N, C-alpha and C positions, 0 to 999 in steps of 0.2 A: 606585548604579544604580537607576533607576526601574523597578519591576516592573510586569508587566501582570496585571490582575485577571481570573481565569478561573473559569468555572463549568462543571462537567461534567454532562452529561445522559446517563444510562444507567449504572447501577451493576452491570453484569453481569461476566462472566468476565474481560474485558480491562481493566476499570477500574483494577485494582490497580497495574499497572505505570505507568499515567499518574499515579495519585495519589502514587506515590513519586518522580516525576520532579523536583519542586522541590528535593529534597535534592541533586540533581546539577546541575540547570539553574536557576541562581539567578534568572533573569529571570522565571520562572513563579511566580505566587502564586495557588494554587487556594483560592478563598474560599467556594465553595458546591458542593454536589452535589444532583442531582435524579434521580428515577426515577418511573415510573408507580406502582411499589410504594413508597410513602413510607417504610415500615419498612425496606426495603432501603437507601434513601438514608440513613436515620438510622444504620443499622449501619455503612455505609461512612464516614459522618461521624465516628462515634465511633472507628472503627478507625484512621483516618488523621488524626485531630485537625483536621478541617475545621470551620470555624466554623458553617456553615449547611447544614441539610438541608431541601430545598424540594420542592414540587411543580414540575412542568415550567413551569407558568404563572408561579409565583412567581419562579423563577430568571430567566426571560426578562424579567420586569418589574423586576428589581433594577438600578438605574442604576449601581451600583458596578462591575458585571461588564462588561468590555470585550470578552472573547472567550469563545465557547462551544466546548467540545470535545464533539462529538456521538458518543457511543459506543452508540447504540441499534442495534437489529437493522437489516439492510440495507433492509428494507421501509419503515422510518421515516426513513431518512437524509435524503431530499429534504424531507419535511414539516418535520422539526425544523430543518434548515439554513435553509429559507425563513423559518420563524418567527423564528429568531435574527437573520437579516438584516433582517427587517421590524422587529425590536425595536432595530435600530441596532447590532448586535454583529458583530464578525468571527467567523468560524466555521472550525473545523478538525474534519474528520469522519474516522472510521474508513473503511477501504475497504469497498465501492466508493463512489464519489461519490454515486451513486444507482442505482436498479435500471434505470430506462429513460432513454433519451437525452433525451427531451423535458423531463423533470424536471431532469436535469443541466444542460441548456441554459438552462432557466428560472432556476435558482438562480445560474448564472454571470451572466446578464443582470441579475438583481436586485442582485447584488454590485456590478457595474459602475455601475449606476444610482445606488446609494447611496454609492459610493466606499469600499466595504468589501472586506476580504480573504477569500478562500476558500482553505483549505489542506486537504490530504487525505493520509491514509496510503496506501501504506506510506512510512515514512521510513528503512527499512533501507538504501536506497541511499546514505544519508549516513554509514553506518558505515564503519569502517576497512577492511573487506574490499572492498566495492564502490568505495570512493573510491581505494584502491590500484590496483584494476583499471582504473579510469578514467585514472589517471595513467600506467599502463603503456601503455595504448592511445594516449593523447594524446602520449606521449613517443616513440612509434614502435617499441616493442619487438616487436610482431608485424607491423610494416609496415602496409599499408593493410588495414583489416578488410574481408573479402569475404563472410563468412557466420557464422552462429551457430546453435547448437542449444539448446533449452530443454525440459526434461522434468520434470513434476511427476506422479509415478506413485504412487498410494496406493489403499487400499481403503476410503476414506471415513472420516468422523469419528464414526460412530455407536458405535464401540467405546470412545471415551474422552470425548467431549463430553457434558456433563450435560443438554443440551437441543438435540439435533441436527436437529430437524425442519426448521428454516429452510434448512439446507444443501441440501435436496432440493425446495424450492419455487422459484417464479419469482424470479430474482435470486440464486439459489444455484448449486449445482453446482461442479465443480472450477475452471471458468474464472473465475467471479465470486468464488469464495472465495480461490483461490491465484493466479489469473492476474495480479492487480494486482502481486504481488511480482515475477513474472518479466517482465512487460511493462514495468513501471517501470524495472527493472534494465536491460533491453535498450535502452529509449529513452535512459536515462542514459549507456549505453556507446556506442550507435550512432546516436542521434538519432531524429527522428520517423519514423513509419510512413507509407508511401504507399499500400499496397494489401495486402489480406488475402484469402486463400483458405482455406476451412475445410470440414471434414467432422465431423459429430457423430452420436452414437447414445446411446440410453438402454438399457443392458444388462439391468437388472433393474427390473421395475415396482414393486417393494416392497422396503423395507429393514427389518431388525429391529434395534432399539436394544439394545446390549449393555452400556451403561453405566447407572449409577444417576443419578437416581432413577426412570427410566422403563424399566427393564430389561424386555425382551421385548415392548414396545409396537411396533406396526408403523408404518412411514412410507410413504405413497404417494409415489412419485417423479414429480415434475412438471417436471423439467428434464434436459437431456442430461448424462450422467455420463462420457462420453469424448469429448474434443474434440481434433482434430488439424488442423494446417494450416501454411500458409506465409505469412511476412511479408516484404514487399518494403519496405525502408527507403529514404527519400529519398536517403541517401548512396550507394545502389547495393548495399549488403549485402543478403543474403537469409537470413532466419531460418526454421528449422523448429521447431515447437512442439507439444507434447502436454501436456494436463492431463487427469488421469483419476482417478476414484474406483472404477475397475473392475479394478484390478491387485491380485489377491488372493494371489499367490505371491511378491510382492516384485519388485524390479528392481535391476539394476546399471548402469542408464543414469546419465550425469552429470547434474547440475543444469543448469548452463549452461556451454557452451564457445564461445569466440569464435576464429575462424580468420582469419588474415591472410596477406599475401603473403610474410611472413618468419617466421611461427611461429604457435603455438596457445597460448591462455590458458584455463586451467581456472578458472572463476569459482565462488566459494563459494555455498552455499545462500542465495538472495536473501531468505529469511525469517529470516536471521540478520544480525548486524552485523560478525562477524569473518571469519576465514579458514576453511580454508587456501586458498592460491592456488598454482597450479602453472603453470610456463612451460616450453615446449620450442620452441626456435628451429630453423629449417631447418638440417640437417646435424648436429644434436646427437643423441646416442643415448639420453639420459636426461632425465627430468623434473626440474626444479629447483623446490623449494618456496621461495617468496619471502617475505621479512619484510614486515609491513604498515607502510606509510609514514604512516598516519593513525590518529588515536585513535577513540574510541567503538567499541570492539570487543566490549564486553559488551552485554547487552540494554539498549538506549538509546532505547526508544520514548518519544517526547516530544521528541527532538532536532529533528524537523520543526516542532513547535510553537514551540520556542525560537528556531529560525532565523526563523520567521514573526514572532515577537514582536520580535526585533531589527530585522527588516525594516520592521515597522510604525513602530517608534520612530525609525528612521533613513531612512525613505522610500526603500527599495530593493526590488528583487524578492526574493521568497522562493522556495526551491527545491522544496519539496513543495507545488506550487501547484495551484490549481483547474484551470488550463489543462492542466497535465500530466495530472491525474487525469481530466479530461474526454476527452482524447486516448486514454488507456488504456481508459476506459469505452467509447468508440466502437469501439476495436479488439476488445474482448471481444464486443460485439454483432456485430461484423463476422464473426467466426468462425461464429456461429450463422446470421446472415443469408445468408452465402455458401453454407452447406450447405443451408439451406431453399430458396434461390432458384436454386441451381445456377450461380453466377456468381462472378467476381472481385468483391470489394467495394473500391471506390475510396474512400479516407478523405476526409472532408470537413473535419475539424478538423486543426489543426496545433498545435505548441507549440515553445517554445524548449527546446533541450537544457539541462537544469539546470546552472548554473555549478558547477564542482567546488569542494570545500573546499581551501583552501591547506594544504600540509603543515604539521603542527605544531599545528593547531587542535584543542583538546580542551575538556573541560567547564569548565576554568578560564580559557579564553581565547576563548570564542565572541564576546565583544564586540569582539575585534580584527578580526572580519570586516568591521566598519564603520569 
């Protein structure tokens, strides 16, 4: 099997799981890492036995590298993605695609102009949990989907993240941090979004870091920290969604539920790859926990990159696509714009509902997709 040569830019908190992915996803060959802090790149190179530790400029100039995985902070996503595309490389970026819509649109246009691929996290919707949910919906187990709820209720990342300031800057907040998981999952299950109506607030003007190494330092909050709203899907289903960093006493709300004309599906945490999944059909008295029909139930970050690599090699569409990510990016902005402007926001972008994985696909058989 011909592997695809990959360079990773950004050697922070999330890079470890991507650097492990070639052990499971054999089409991936990570040949270089880069970071603004060259010493950090060298440390990751040594830890994971990666051949080259580069500056960002050196990595982009390396002709061996076919694809860049962009793991920089959200504020740098668009800049690095554009630089990779301009260097003639496919790019897969951590969520969100970019901070603002104009940058996201620009990088998608650049990719089309150059005939290159853009992929974007999250790829959790490709895991066994959400793929099983997709199959249950497509097979009619809850009838016609009519509505969904999605709740991400937390007290913010400053208690555990080693460098949490960016979560409270422009492009941060609970919607841009966690919204991609929930919105991507719902588009995967229900299809693209037609209209968004939102309300937002910033509950605390300042946060205190409770993690090391910046314990007790203050963060000025520059983005809404509680966002609630309604999603109208093109299919006719209606979604209700809240993302919040302002829930300090915990919550018992579900992550995601999908309601249909014949039953209800309880969807697992979309920030995970596995279950559990529960189903209750009309007339039944009890919930039934269902077995997963698909593989990739462990932490499988990188599966979206692998699917994209196979798609490049075999000239087909990939699932964790830039088009999907841009649609999600617009929806996240739509919550904020709807609140600010006091109106429904009609979505301008669309996307294909990502193709499901066939039953039985796992780490040893991904090439059978083609």
